[in-house]
N, C-alpha and C positions, 0 to 999 in steps of 0.2 A: 169520342164516339167509340163504341165497342163493336167490333165486327169479327165474328168467329173466335172470340176469346182474346183478340188482340186490340190494343188501343191504337186508334188512328188519330194522329194530331193533324188538324187542318192548318195548312200553311196559309198565311194571309194572301189574298189576291193582290198581285203586284200593282195592278192598275188602279186600285182603290186608294193606296197610300198617298199619292200626290193630291188627291181630292180633299184629303183631310188636313193638308198643310195650309197655313194661312197664306193669303195672297201677299206678294211683296208690295211694299209701298212704292210711291212714285220714284223712279230712278234718279239718282243724282246726275247733274250734267257733267259730262266729261271735260277735263281741263283743256283749254285751248291755248297752250303756252307758245306754240310755234305753228300757227295755222298755215303759213305759207310753205314751210318746210314739209308739213304733212301733206298738203295738196300736191306739191312737187313730187314727193316720194310715191304717193299713191298712183299718180299718172305713169311714173316710170316702172313701178314694181307692183302692178295690180295683182291683188290676191296673195302676195307673199308676206311672210312675217319678217319684219325688220327690227333690228336693235340699233338705236342711235347712241351717239357718244355725248349727247346734250347733258349738261349738268342742271338738275332741277332748280337748285338755289340760284345759280348764276343766271339761268334763263329768266327766272322771276325778277331778279335784280335788273337785268338788261331791259326787260319789258317795262318795268317801272321807270327806268331812265329814259327810254324812248317816249313813254307817255308824258312824263314831266316836260321833256324838251319840246315835244309836239305842242303842248299847251302854250309854251312860250313862243315858239317859232310861228305858229299859225297866226299870231297877231301881226306878223310881218308877211303874211301870205305864203309861208313855206309849209306845205302840207304833207310832204313825203320825206321819209328817211329810212335807212336800213342799217343794221349792224350785224356783222359776222365776226364772231370771236372764235379763233382757232388755236390749237396747240400745233404749231408748225412742225416741231420735231416728231410728234406722235402722229401727225397727219389726221387729227381728229377735230371735228366741229364741236365746240363747247356751248355756243349759243348762236341762235339764228332768228333774227327779226327781219322779215322781208319788207315790212312797211309799217307805217304808223296806224294807230286806231282812228283813222280819219273817216270820211264819209264816201259813199259810192261816187259822189260828184267829183271827188278828188282821187279816184282810182285806188281805193283802199285794198282791193283784191289783187292788185298788181304786185308781183314779187320782184322788187327792185334788184335784189341780189342776183337772181338768175336772168334778168332782162338783158338784152343786148346793149352795147355801149358804142358811142361814136369814138373816133380816135382822140378827139379833144378831151372827152370825158375820162378816157383811160389815162391820158398823160397828166391831167391836172393834179391828181394827188402826188405823183412823182415830182412834178415841178415845184409844188408847194413844199414838199418835204425837203427837197434840195435847197430851196430858198431859206427855209427855216434853219436847216443845219448850217448853212454858210453865214447867216446873219446872227442868230441867237446862240447857237451851240459854242462856236469858237470865241465869241465875245465873253461868255461867262466862264470859260475854262482856260 
């Protein structure tokens, strides 16, 4: 456009550009690799951005392991299990599976890792480990 001997270049109207873009397709579902940990963290740190130390590949492997074992154990009416993998020296959680992919009837949404324990439940793994060390370890070495 010419105005008083000067050429005026019309800049595009900024609000028109987005209307010319193609609409995005249906969004992909977000991965749910550690839903119990996510739920736990969002309750404690609402609105904050967090970075975890979970290993993507390890988390997928542990999820597969839990699912496979769940399919076997549910035949014996064992419906819940949890696995927590940690690097103790670095104090980092590497994998977190709070429960099996069971049904609501068997409390699939309960995070077993963060749930309270009775004194007996706390001592059982220690007693089992002690028994295993005394019977198996020293017999083989």
